[in-house]
N, C-alpha and C positions, 0 to 999 in steps of 0.2 A: 685684201691681203689673205694670207693663208694661216690657218690655225691647225697645226698638227695635233692629232688626237691619240691619246693613250687610254684605251679601255682595259680595265684590269679585272681578271678572274683568277682566283687562287694564286695571287702574287705574280702573275704573268700578264704581259701585254697581249691582247687578243683582238680579233676582228670577227664579228658575227655575220653570218650570211642571212640577209633578210630579217635581221632582228630576232632570230630564234636562238635562245641560249642553249637549247637542247639539240640544235641542228649542227651543221658544219661550222667548225671554229678554226680560224687561222691563228697559229701561235706566232706572236711577233717578237718574243724574246724578253730580255730583262728590261723592265720599265725604267730603271735608273740609267742604263746606257742610252735608251731612246730619249729620255728627257734631256740629257747632256747634248745629244746630237741635234734634237729638234729645237733647242733654245735659240739657235741662230735666227729663227723666224720671229722671235719675240715671245708672246704668250703661247702656251700650249694648253690643250684641254685634257684633263685627267678625270676619268669617269670610273667610279667603283661599281662595276656591274654586280658583284656579289651583294653589296649593300642594297643596290636598287632592286634586286630580285629577292631580297630577304634571305639570302643564303650565306650570310657571314659578312665579313668586313676586311678591308685592306687599309684601314685607317693609319696604322703606324708607317706602312710603306708610303702612303700618300703624303704624310707629314715629312717624310724624308725627301720626296720629290720636290716639294715646294722650296727646299733649300738648294735644289739643283737648277731649277728653271722657274721663270715666272709662270704660275699656274692659275687657271680657272678650274675649280674643283666641283664635281657633282657626283650624284649617285648615292641614294639613301639618306640625304640630308632632309629629314622630315620634320624638324622642329628648329626653333631659333637657336637653342643652345648648340646643336650640332653644327649649324651654319657658322655661328660666332666662333666656335672652337677652331674651325678651319681658317677663318679670317685671322684669328689671333695667332695661328701657327705660321702664317705668312702667305696664305693664298691671296692672290690679287682680287679674285672674284669667286663667288659661290654660284653654282648652277642649280637652281631649284625647279622641281616639277610639282609633285603633290603638295609641297610645303608652301605653295604660292597662295597663302591665306592671309586674311587681315591680321590675325594674331601673330603670325611669324613676320610678315613684312614690316610691321610697325617697329619691330625690334632691330631691324637691319638698316645699314646705310644704303639708300637707294642706288647710288652710283656703283656699288659693288655687288649688286644682285643681277644675275642673268637668268631670265625666265626661259626654261627649257620647255618647248612645245613640240612633242613628238607626234607626228601625224601620219595616219594611213589614209591615203586618198582624201586629204583635207580634214579628216576627223582627228581630234586630239585623243591620244591614248596615254595611259599612265601605267605605273607599277611595272617598269621594265618592258613597256610596250604590250602588256598583256590585257589591260582593261580599257574598253572603249568608254568614252565620256558623252558622246552625242553632241559635242561642242565643236564648232569650226575654229580653225587657227585664227581667222580674222576676228571672230568674236572675242577670243581670249586676249588678243593683242589690244583691242579696244579697251578691255577691262583693266589691263595691267600697265599700259604704257606710261602712265603718270606715276607709277609706283616702283618701277625697276629701271635699271640703267641700260639694259641690253636684252636681246632675244637670241636664243638659239633654236632654230626650227630644223628638225630632222625629218626628212622624207623617208619614212621607214621602209616603204615598199621598194625604194631604190637603194637603201643602205646595203653596202657590201656587194652589190651586183654588177658594178662597173658598167652601168648602162648609160651614164651621162646624166646631166642635170637639165630639168625643164626650166627655162628662164622666165616664162610667163608668170607663174605664180610668185616667183621671187620678186619680180617687178612690182606686183601688187602688194606684197608684204613690205617691201622697202618704202612704198608710199604710205603704208599704214602705221609704221612704228614711230612716227614723229621724230623727236630728238633722241631717241634711243638708237643704239647701234644694232646691226643685224648680222648674225652669222647663220649660214645654212650648211646642212650636212646631208649626205645621201646621194651617191652617184657621181660626184665630181671626179673626173678622170684625166683632164688635160690642162696644160697651161692656158690654152685659149679660153676654156671655161672659167678658170680662176680670174683671168683678165676681164672677161665679160661680166662676171659677178662684181668685180672691183669697180667696173664702170657704172654698174647699177647702184652701187653703194653698199654692197654686202661682202662680208668676208666668207671664205670657204673653209669649212672644217674638213680636214683631209685625213682619211685613215687607210682604207683598203688599197687605194691607188699607190700610196707610199710603201705600204708593207709588201705589196706584190711587185714593186719596181716598175709599175706602169708609168710613173712620173717620178723623177728624182727630187730630192729635197731642194736642191739648187734651182731646178726648173720651177718648182712650186713657189719658192720665195721670190724669184725673179719675175714671175708672171705679170705683176702689175706694170712692169716696164714695157710690156707689149702694147700698152695703150699709146705709147709715144713712138715716133719714128726717130731714128738716129740715137746718138748718145746723149745722156743727161748728166747734169752736174752732180759730182760725187764728192762728198766730204769724207775724208778718212780720219778716224779717231782711234785713240787707244781704248782699252776696256772701260775706262771711266768717262769717256766722252770728250777727252782733251784732244783738240784738233792737231793732226799731224801733217796734213797736206790736202790738196785739192786735185781732182782728176776728173775724167769722164768715163762713163761705163754704159753698157747696154745689157740686155737680158742675158746674152751669151757669156759676157765676162763675169757677171754676178753669179750665174749658175755654176760656171767653172770654178770660181773662187770657193764656193761652198762644197761642191761635189769632189773637187780635187784637193780639198783641205789646204788651201793656200791662196792668198789674194793674188789677183792678176792685174795689178794696177801700177802705173808709173805716174807720179805727180808732175806738176808743171815745172818743177826744178830738176826733174830727172831722178829723184829718189825713188827707188824701186821698193815695192812691198811684197814681192814675189815670195811665196812660201809662208808668210805670216798667216796663221789660222784665223778665219773670220769668226768673230764672237757674236755679232748681231748685224742685221740689216733692217733699217727703218726708213720709211718713205715720208716725204712731206704730203700734206693733204691733197695737193693738185698733181702729185706724181711728177713734179718737174725737177725734183732733186732727191737724192738718196744719201743716207749716212751709213757708211760701212765701218763698223768697229772691228779692229784687229787685235789679236793677242800679241803684245810686244814683249818678246823675251829679253831683249837688250834695251834697257831704258835710254842708252846713249846713242841709239842708232840714228836718230834724227836730232842732232844737237841744237839746231836752231829753235826748236820748239820746247817749251817748258813742260815736259811730259807729266811730271808729278810735282805736287806741292804739299806742304804741311805733313799730315800724318802719312799720306801715301808715299811721299818722298822719304820720310823717316823709315817707313817699312822696307822700302827698297834698299836703303842704306844699311839697315840692320841685317837684311838677308845677305848682302855682299860682305859685310864685315864678319858675319858668322862663318861664312865659307872661306874667307881669305885672311882674316886677322891672325897675326902671329901670336904664339903663346905668350901669355902675360898681359895682352892688351885688355883694357877695362871691359869692353863689350864681351870679349870672349870669356873673361872671368865671370861675368854675370850669367852667361849661358851655362857655364860649367859648374857654378857654385850656387846651388839652390838656396842655401841659408843666407848667403850674402845678398842675393836678389830679394828675398823676402824681407830682410832687414831694411834694405834701401827703399823698397816700395812702401813699407810702413812709415819710414822716416819722412819720405817726400810727401806722402799723403797728410801726415800730421803738419808739416810745414805749410802745405796748401791751406789747411783749415785755420792756421794761425796767421795767414797773410792779412795785412791791413789795407793795402792799396791795390788798385787794378793792375798796376805793373807787376807788383809782387805776386799777385794771384796768377797772372799769365805765365810768369817765370816758373812758379812752382807747379802749375798745371802741366806745363810742357815737360817738366821732370817726371811727373806722375805718368804721363802718357808714354814717355820713353821707357820707363821701367815696366809699365803694364804691357807694352808691346813685346818687350823681351820675355816677360813671363808667358804671354800667350804663344809666342813663336817657339819658345823652348818646349812647349807642349804640342807643337805641330800645327798651330793655327797661324795663318798669314794675316798681314794687314788687310788684304782684300777680304778675307773671311770675316774679320771684325766689322769692316764697313758693310758687308752684305748683311750681317746680323743686325746692325743698326737700321738698315733699310727695312728689314723684315719687321722690326719693332714699330716702325712708323705706320705699318698696316694693321696693327692691333686695334681692335674696337673696344674691348673691355680692358680697363686699366687695373693694374695690381694695386693693392693697398699700400705697399711700400714700407711696412713696418720693419724696424731694425731687427736683425737676428741676433741672438745672444752670441757673444764671442766664445769660440771653443777654448778649452783649457790649453794653456801653453802657446797660444797664438801671439804674434807680435802686436803690440799696441803702443 
């Protein structure tokens, strides 16, 4: 698969030519816009070049990016506290280079550590590609493969030069990493190369080719399908993974769905998904099927399928009622009257704490969720935003103490 890359200097997405931060630099634009666009591929790589080079930090910007897309984050993470802070902020993985030490690794969950091995002609280099180590990539993989979950190997001499990838060393690395996953960067320029790497068992981290338009995002994401002849089974879901329909697709239809900002599928019942923006594309291990998640703007567009349940269904209902409810309706009153909402939320929370049975607790908890969602939505947060925040919290490594805060004066109690 493909891992789109966002390298950041001075708050901008950049691509370096041959790894030289003082040489030619391509400006890729606003990292936030790129993260939103690249997220269709799944995880993206975000590298703080300023921190890696000891020239500053883009920490706050990166903490914002992890709320936009699933991120593996690296650059300047030289101790356990820095790495844990990024994981706690919501990063799926941290990418470590010089911090790959016993002291740091024993503090981190193995499966969420990606070992970055930057190499010039097979020799590992560190500190923003400036310091030679005298160690080979193979030697470092052998030392680290039981202590990390994945490897990112960058062929620095090919980075940014659009010269293509040499598959021979990648085959050797794929055999050496054991049960770890492998991502390679440097020189990947075509869908065929991404497909070839996928066949070997390596993901392609893609930067310059995307930024210069040598390969489109859709072509890059669809590249693994080039391993198969003909169309493959395609499950179409909403943003939360709820199945909407089944179809068949090929590399061309997947690429067009992404690049032309709208799905190009018709399912077996004839329901069309044309124009629905693609949120994510994910492949099965054998590349025999693909899941395409679309952004459904009208939850009733496929009425035979239960698009949302529980909190998600409630969120959609509240959105509709807020927009359409007549004056005087209860939900609209709650949105318009902050004091009433605060009073009801406090009241229902108290009743939940006083519940004696499971049935009563479930009833009162549902009331609390209803009023809490109204409070969140009245401040601009959607139900999807709340669920995304819950998902980010599951990725925390360090846990908060959880002590109660003193109630402010004049608060509802």
